N, C-alpha and C positions, 0 to 999 in steps of 0.2 A: 313731713309738713311739715310745712317754715317756719322756724324758728320765729315765734313773737307772731305767729299767728293765730285767731278765732277759729277758721274752719278744724271739726273738729275729724278722726278723721271715721269712717266707715266701722260697725261692726257688726262683724259675725258670728254666729255662738254656731264650732261647728262639733257635732256630734255626733262621733261613731263607738263604735268597742274594739274595730282595728287598730292596737296604739301602732300600724306602717303606715295608716294610712291615716289616721287624727295627724299624724305632729308631718307628716310631706305634708298633706295637706294645708295644717300652720301653718306651716314655712313658706310654699305659694304665697300664700293671702298676704303674712307683714310679708313679704320679702316686694310687694306692688302697693305696701302703705296703709293698708285696713287693722285698723287694732279684732285683737281672734281673744275668744274664749274658746276652751273646748271642755264639754261632759267626756265623757266613756262609757254614757248610752243614755236614755230616756229617761228611769230616772233622777241622774248626779244628773241632767236639763231642767228637767221641772221642778228640783228641788232650789234652784237656781233663785229661776222666775218670782216659785210660793217666799222661797230663804231670800225674797232680798236684801232688806233689810233699805236700810238712809244712804250705802255708797251708791244707785243707781245710775248706767249708764247705758242707755238710748241701743240697745241693739235692731236695727236696720237691718239683716238679712241672717231667718234661722239654713241650716247644711247641714243634713242628717241621714243616717244611711237609713232605709223600708231595713235593715231582720239584725236586728238586736235582739240577748238575750229581755228578759223582762221585757219594761215596753218597748219599741219597737218607734220606727218614727214618724209616723202615718200613726202612732195610738197620741203619743207625744204631741204631734197636730192637736188631736180631736182635745186633749185633754187640756193643751192650753185653749183653743175655742170656749171647752167648759166650764172655765177659769175668766171665763170676756180678754184674751188677749192676741187678736190675733195678729198673726207675724207672717209678711211675707219669707215662705218658703221653699225650697232650693236639695227637691230629695234625690238622693246617689244612692245602686243598687248594681252590681254585678250582676242581677237577674232581670233580663226586662221585660216583650212580654206584652200586649193589647189588656189585661187584666189589668199588670200595675198599672200603666198609663192611667188603666182609667180610674181605676183608686187614686190616683194622686190625683187628676185634671177633678175629681168630685170632693175632695176636699179642699178647692182651691188653693195649692199647693203651683209653682209657676214655672215647674218644670223636672222631669227627670235626666240624672247625670246618670249619662252607663260606666259604670270602671268599669277598664282604665283610661280614664280617658287626658287626653294631655295639660297640661298644664295651659297652655294661651288658650283651650274650648270650658278649662275650670274660669277661670281672669272674665273671661267674653261672657260666662255663664251667670254672673256674680255680680261683675259690676251693670247688665243685663237689668236684673231685678234689681237691683239695690238704684238704680237710676227711675223705673217706673213704678217705687213702694213710695210708698213715707215708713217711715222710722212711726213703730206700733205696742212696746215693749221694753222696760228695764228687767236687767240680769243681772248681777252681783256680782266683779268681779271676781 
């Protein structure tokens, strides 16, 4: 972002229980100019929204792993919807298949990224998802 610019960096919440993946994805997005908040699992991400407090930044995109202990990525999407927060979402998974793709689509998610993925694929999908959607939820950094 340019100094003195009033344009806000797009904010991505990255949720993954694999620290290496979370760190790498966060680094790739930050390097491209995105504001990034991370959570170690679905429960922590949900708590960021529920316990947001007063210092809130709009989240432009939720980027979550599917398979996590406790609250999975798709359960996180469901829990946010139950609280009235429909958030543009991309889902990541090391596993694929028509069943998972169907579950992702049925929840209104914007897409499924299969791990491993190239940085250019990640950045392209994130930019497209943000450009096709408006921010709709807030989270405390």
